[in-house]
C-alpha positions in Angstrom: 69.1 197.5 197.4 69.6 201.2 198.2 66.4 203.3 198.0 68.0 205.5 195.3 68.5 202.5 192.9 65.0 201.2 193.7 63.6 204.7 192.9 65.5 204.7 189.6 64.0 201.3 188.7 60.6 202.6 189.6 61.0 205.8 187.4 62.3 203.8 184.5 59.3 201.4 184.8 56.8 204.3 184.8 58.5 205.8 181.8 58.4 202.5 179.9 54.6 202.1 180.7 53.8 205.6 179.5 55.9 205.1 176.3 54.3 201.7 175.5 50.8 203.1 176.2 51.4 206.1 173.9 52.7 203.9 171.1 49.7 201.6 171.0 48.7 201.0 167.3 45.0 201.5 168.0 43.2 204.7 168.9 41.1 204.9 172.1 37.8 204.1 170.3 39.2 201.1 168.5 40.8 199.9 171.7 37.5 200.2 173.7 35.6 198.4 170.9 38.1 195.5 170.8 38.3 195.2 174.6 34.5 195.0 174.7 34.5 192.4 171.9 37.1 190.3 173.9 34.7 190.0 176.8 35.8 187.7 179.6 38.6 186.2 177.5 40.8 189.2 178.2 40.7 188.7 182.0 41.4 185.0 181.5 44.5 185.8 179.4 45.7 188.2 182.1 44.8 185.7 184.9 46.8 182.8 183.3 50.0 184.7 184.2 49.1 184.5 187.9 49.9 180.8 187.7 52.7 181.1 185.1 54.6 183.5 187.5 53.8 181.2 190.4 55.7 178.3 188.7 58.5 180.7 187.7 58.8 182.0 191.2 58.9 178.4 192.6 61.8 177.6 190.2 63.6 180.8 191.2 63.1 180.1 194.9 64.5 176.6 194.6 67.6 177.9 192.8 68.3 180.7 195.3 67.7 178.4 198.4 69.9 175.7 197.0 73.0 178.0 197.0 76.0 177.8 199.4 74.5 180.1 202.0 72.2 179.8 205.1 69.5 182.3 203.9 66.0 181.3 202.8 63.9 183.2 200.2 60.2 182.8 201.0 57.8 182.1 198.1 56.0 185.5 198.4 59.3 187.4 198.0 60.3 185.1 195.2 57.0 185.9 193.5 57.6 189.6 193.9 61.2 189.4 192.4 59.9 187.2 189.6 57.1 189.6 188.5 59.2 192.7 188.9 62.2 191.1 187.2 60.1 190.1 184.2 58.6 193.6 184.0 62.0 195.1 183.6 63.1 192.4 181.2 60.0 193.1 179.0 60.9 196.8 178.7 64.6 196.6 177.9 66.4 195.3 174.8 67.9 191.8 175.2 65.8 191.5 178.3 68.7 193.0 180.3 66.8 194.9 183.0 65.4 192.0 185.1 68.7 190.4 186.0 70.4 193.4 187.5 67.3 194.2 189.5 67.2 190.7 191.1 70.9 190.7 191.7 70.7 194.1 193.5 67.8 192.9 195.7 69.5 189.6 196.7 73.1 190.8 197.1 72.4 192.6 200.4 71.6 189.2 201.9 73.9 186.7 200.2 76.5 188.8 198.5 77.0 189.8 194.9 78.7 186.5 193.7 75.9 184.3 195.1 73.2 186.6 193.9 74.7 186.8 190.4 75.1 183.0 190.2 71.4 182.5 191.3 70.2 185.0 188.7 72.4 183.5 185.9 71.3 180.0 186.9 67.6 181.0 186.7 68.1 182.7 183.3 69.8 179.5 182.0 67.0 177.4 183.5 64.4 179.7 181.8 66.1 179.2 178.5 66.5 175.5 179.0 62.7 175.2 179.7 62.1 176.8 176.4 64.4 174.3 174.7 62.5 171.5 176.4 59.2 173.0 175.2 60.4 173.2 171.6 61.8 169.7 171.7 58.6 168.2 173.1 56.5 170.3 170.6 58.4 168.8 167.7 57.4 165.3 168.9 53.9 166.5 169.6 53.4 167.9 166.1 54.8 164.7 164.5 52.2 162.6 166.5 49.1 164.9 166.3 49.7 166.1 162.7 51.2 163.1 161.1 49.3 163.8 157.8 51.0 167.2 157.5 54.5 165.8 157.8 56.2 166.2 154.4 59.8 165.1 153.6 60.8 168.7 154.0 59.3 168.9 157.5 60.9 165.6 158.5 64.3 166.9 157.3 63.8 170.3 159.0 62.7 168.6 162.3 65.7 166.3 162.2 68.1 169.2 161.7 66.3 171.1 164.5 66.6 168.0 166.8 70.4 167.8 166.1 70.7 171.5 166.9 68.8 171.2 170.1 71.0 168.2 171.2 74.1 170.3 170.6 72.6 173.2 172.6 71.7 170.8 175.5 75.3 169.4 175.5 76.6 173.0 175.8 74.1 173.8 178.6 75.2 170.7 180.5 78.9 171.8 180.3 77.9 175.3 181.4 76.0 173.9 184.4 78.8 171.5 185.3 81.8 173.9 185.1 80.2 177.4 185.2 79.9 179.9 182.4 81.0 183.4 183.5 84.8 182.9 183.2 84.5 181.0 179.9 82.4 183.7 178.3 84.8 186.4 179.5 88.0 184.8 178.4 87.5 185.3 174.6 87.5 189.0 175.2 91.1 188.7 176.4 92.2 187.8 172.9 90.4 190.5 171.0 92.6 193.5 170.0 91.8 196.8 171.7 89.1 195.1 173.8 91.8 193.2 175.6 93.2 196.5 177.1 90.0 197.1 178.9 89.0 193.4 179.6 92.3 192.2 181.0 92.5 194.6 184.0 88.9 194.0 184.8 89.4 190.2 184.6 92.5 190.3 186.8 90.7 192.4 189.4 87.5 190.3 189.5 88.8 186.9 188.6 88.2 185.5 192.1 84.7 186.8 192.2 83.9 185.5 188.7 85.2 182.1 189.6 83.1 182.1 192.8 80.0 182.8 190.6 81.0 179.8 188.4 81.5 177.6 191.4 78.1 178.5 192.7 76.6 177.7 189.3 78.3 174.3 189.3 77.1 173.7 192.8 73.5 173.3 191.7 74.5 170.7 189.1 75.8 168.6 192.0 72.3 168.6 193.5 70.2 166.9 190.8 67.0 166.9 192.9 66.9 170.8 193.1 68.2 171.1 189.5 65.5 168.9 188.0 62.8 170.3 190.3 63.4 173.8 189.2 63.5 172.8 185.5 60.2 170.9 186.0 58.5 174.0 187.5 59.9 176.2 184.6 58.6 173.7 182.0 55.2 173.6 183.6 55.1 177.4 183.5 55.7 177.2 179.7 52.9 174.6 179.3 50.4 176.7 181.4 51.4 179.7 179.3 49.8 177.9 176.3 46.4 178.7 177.9 46.9 182.4 176.9 46.9 181.4 173.2 44.1 178.9 173.8 41.8 181.7 175.2 42.8 184.2 172.5 42.0 181.8 169.6 38.7 180.7 171.3 37.7 184.4 171.5 38.1 184.6 167.7 35.9 181.6 167.2 38.7 179.1 166.3 38.0 175.5 167.3 41.2 174.1 168.7 42.6 171.8 171.4 44.9 172.7 174.2 47.7 170.8 172.4 47.2 173.0 169.4 47.7 176.0 171.7 51.0 174.4 173.0 52.2 174.2 169.4 51.2 177.8 168.7 53.0 179.0 171.8 56.2 176.9 171.1 56.6 178.2 167.5 55.7 181.8 168.3 58.1 181.8 171.3 60.8 180.2 169.1 60.6 183.1 166.6 60.4 185.6 169.4 63.5 184.3 171.1 65.4 184.2 167.8 64.6 187.9 167.6 65.3 188.4 171.3 66.9 191.8 170.8 63.6 193.5 170.1 61.9 195.1 173.2 58.8 193.1 174.0 59.6 191.1 170.9 57.7 193.6 168.7 56.4 191.9 165.6 58.3 188.7 166.1 55.6 186.7 168.0 52.9 187.9 165.6 54.9 186.7 162.6 55.6 183.3 164.2 52.0 183.0 165.2 50.8 183.7 161.6 53.0 181.0 160.3 52.1 178.2 162.8 48.4 179.0 162.7 48.4 178.7 158.9 50.3 175.5 159.1 47.8 174.0 161.6 44.8 175.2 159.5 43.5 177.4 162.4 43.4 180.8 160.6 40.9 183.4 161.6 40.2 186.9 160.4 42.2 189.5 162.3 44.2 187.0 164.3 47.4 189.0 164.2 45.7 192.2 165.3 43.8 190.6 168.2 46.7 188.5 169.4 48.9 191.6 169.5 46.1 193.5 171.3 45.6 190.7 173.9 49.4 190.3 174.6 50.1 194.0 174.7 47.4 194.6 177.3 48.5 191.6 179.3 52.1 192.8 179.2 51.2 196.4 180.2 49.1 195.1 183.1 51.8 192.9 184.5 54.5 195.5 183.9 52.4 197.9 185.9 52.1 195.3 188.7 55.8 194.5 188.6 56.9 198.1 188.7 54.5 198.7 191.6 56.0 195.9 193.5 59.4 197.5 193.4 58.5 199.7 196.4 56.5 197.0 198.3 57.7 194.3 200.7 61.4 195.1 200.6 62.1 194.4 204.3 63.6 191.1 205.2 63.3 189.6 201.7 65.4 186.7 202.9 65.4 185.0 206.3 
């Protein structure tokens, strides 16, 4: 990536950190009091993400290194791109910022089509791991909380299961045949949009098809495909420790599997409202619903969960933005 673009990403990240710090809902005294009350649980919540990002980075590394090129992405550089990429995704609507950053860093080594296909593949794998978490959590809830399963919940879970099956079929087709060209083609049939989309499509058709071919290439290597999915899924499960520590700090007695269910439901609501930067308010609303359903309610749970997660996000956004200027020589061998 050119130094100018890297500096622009750095400046944007600094501005985002300042903006989020200034818009904190608590004043300084309240913040200090709550951090003191949190004790050692707050460092534990932040530290969990060392391991979450490690599994994310391993999945990303496998996808990049399984492409049709002779370059190798070391784990330490995969970790750097993962943390920085998520930092920019946290601070932009639709999570848009992380993808272009990773593409621009990798494209100098493997070209734009291969870099774009790797980033798109990882984004799809990240979403697929969420779907696997939600699916397994439905089964987990039915097993652990059988007494809470009402006819309404059985019906709701059945409909949810059908929806997830349809989504998995669509994902399989996207992995098998690519997704870029198919997503772009509907634009060619929309009035007015077609005038802009058609020249762009005709000019870049070959490159777009190359991206799709690279996406389909991973599907032909099931070992790498399922290994990357496995690491992404483990990252989701480890992420549940964040909610486990948060609820323990509030005096809530729960098991790790309760924390998995809390994570799954809150992330489901957060991803439904994915267009909100940092999913503002979405996770807290999902958390309140699932905690009440599980009978784990505690005073101030929404406030403290928001406090923990915002501090954790600010910390890792700061780390990710800082890494933009570090270790940029010979990212790939």
